C-alpha positions as CSV (number, residue, x, y, z in Angstrom):
1,M,-32.6,93.8,20.5
2,L,-33.5,96.0,17.5
3,N,-30.8,98.2,16.0
4,A,-32.6,101.1,14.5
5,F,-30.3,102.7,11.9
6,N,-27.2,102.4,14.2
7,V,-28.7,105.3,16.2
8,Q,-31.2,103.7,18.6
9,Y,-31.3,100.3,20.3
10,V,-34.7,99.0,21.4
11,S,-35.8,95.9,23.2
12,S,-38.8,94.7,25.2
13,M,-38.7,95.1,28.9
14,Q,-41.3,94.1,31.5
15,F,-42.5,96.6,34.1
16,G,-44.0,96.0,37.5
17,A,-45.7,92.9,39.1
18,E,-48.0,92.7,36.1
19,Q,-45.0,92.2,33.8
20,K,-46.3,94.8,31.3
21,E,-44.1,94.3,28.3
22,L,-43.2,97.6,26.5
23,L,-40.6,98.5,23.8
24,T,-37.8,100.3,25.6
25,L,-35.0,102.5,24.2
26,F,-31.6,102.0,25.8
27,D,-30.1,105.5,26.0
28,T,-26.3,105.7,26.7
29,G,-26.4,109.5,26.9
30,S,-28.9,109.7,29.7
31,F,-29.0,108.6,33.3
32,T,-32.7,109.0,33.8
33,S,-35.4,106.3,33.0
34,W,-39.1,106.7,32.2
35,V,-42.1,104.8,31.1
36,T,-45.3,106.1,29.5
37,S,-48.1,106.1,32.1
38,S,-51.7,105.1,31.2
39,D,-52.6,108.5,32.6
40,C,-50.9,110.3,29.7
41,E,-53.5,111.7,27.4
42,D,-51.2,113.4,24.9
43,C,-48.5,110.8,24.5
44,W,-47.5,109.1,21.3
45,I,-48.1,105.4,22.1
46,F,-46.1,102.8,20.2
47,S,-46.5,99.4,22.1
48,G,-48.6,100.4,25.1
49,T,-48.6,102.1,28.5
50,F,-48.0,101.2,32.1
51,N,-50.6,101.8,34.9
52,P,-48.5,102.6,38.0
53,E,-51.6,103.1,40.2
54,A,-52.8,99.5,39.6
55,D,-49.4,97.8,40.0
56,E,-48.5,96.3,43.4
57,D,-44.7,96.6,42.8
58,T,-45.0,100.4,42.0
59,E,-44.7,103.2,44.5
60,L,-45.4,106.8,43.5
61,S,-44.1,109.8,45.3
62,A,-45.6,113.3,45.4
63,E,-42.7,114.6,43.4
64,T,-42.9,115.5,39.7
65,D,-40.1,116.1,37.3
66,F,-39.2,117.0,33.8
67,I,-36.5,115.6,31.5
68,Y,-35.4,117.8,28.6
69,Y,-34.1,116.5,25.3
70,G,-33.0,118.4,22.1
71,S,-36.2,117.4,20.5
72,G,-38.7,118.0,23.4
73,Y,-39.3,116.9,26.9
74,V,-41.3,114.5,29.1
75,E,-42.8,115.2,32.5
76,G,-44.4,113.0,35.1
77,I,-44.5,111.5,38.6
78,V,-41.3,110.1,40.2
79,G,-41.6,106.6,41.6
80,T,-40.2,103.1,41.7
81,T,-41.2,99.8,40.2
82,S,-39.7,96.4,39.3
83,L,-38.0,95.8,35.9
84,N,-37.3,92.6,34.1
85,P,-35.9,91.5,30.8
86,P,-38.5,89.4,28.9
87,G,-38.9,85.8,30.0
88,I,-37.9,86.4,33.6
89,R,-40.6,85.3,36.1
90,P,-41.4,87.9,38.8
91,N,-39.9,87.3,42.2
92,D,-37.8,84.4,40.8
93,P,-35.2,83.8,43.6
94,D,-32.8,82.3,41.0
95,S,-32.8,85.4,38.8
96,S,-30.1,88.0,39.2
97,L,-31.6,90.0,36.3
98,Q,-34.7,91.3,38.0
99,I,-34.4,94.8,39.4
100,K,-36.6,95.8,42.4
101,D,-37.3,99.4,43.3
102,F,-36.0,100.7,40.0
103,S,-36.3,104.5,40.1
104,M,-38.1,106.1,37.2
105,L,-40.4,108.8,35.9
106,F,-44.0,107.7,35.1
107,V,-44.7,110.1,32.2
108,T,-48.0,112.0,32.1
109,Y,-47.0,114.4,29.3
110,N,-44.7,113.7,26.3
111,D,-43.5,116.4,24.0
112,F,-40.4,114.3,23.1
113,Y,-40.0,112.9,19.6
114,G,-37.4,110.1,19.5
115,G,-38.5,108.2,16.4
116,N,-41.4,106.8,18.4
117,L,-40.2,103.2,18.3
118,F,-40.6,102.9,22.1
119,D,-42.8,103.7,25.1
120,S,-40.1,103.7,27.8
121,L,-36.5,104.7,28.1
122,I,-33.7,103.2,30.3
123,G,-30.8,105.6,30.9
124,L,-27.5,103.8,30.9
125,G,-25.4,106.9,31.5
126,Y,-23.8,107.8,34.8
127,D,-24.6,111.0,36.8
């Protein structure tokens, strides 16, 4: 895990069946999670994007949503996917670290500036 100036904590996480590894910000002040979609044309991209339409573990809904921050906002399509820490094999029956059907926003527009050390955000807060 990277400690960025004692303000942000970033680590790699793997998304979906394809195990797409992206740098992820762990946000203790938010309960919402999101990942930059490959459909995002205006997004700042640091380590990559995730293609939810091509991933067999990902389900998209018809619902869209916005998440507002003090320095901007993100918007996208609500859905679910699997989430793994790096090094965990998908569908490993011995792994208690893999999360199936993890609810998140697949970002199609990003006006949020968070230091740009990441392409996804995992909210650790409680709603």
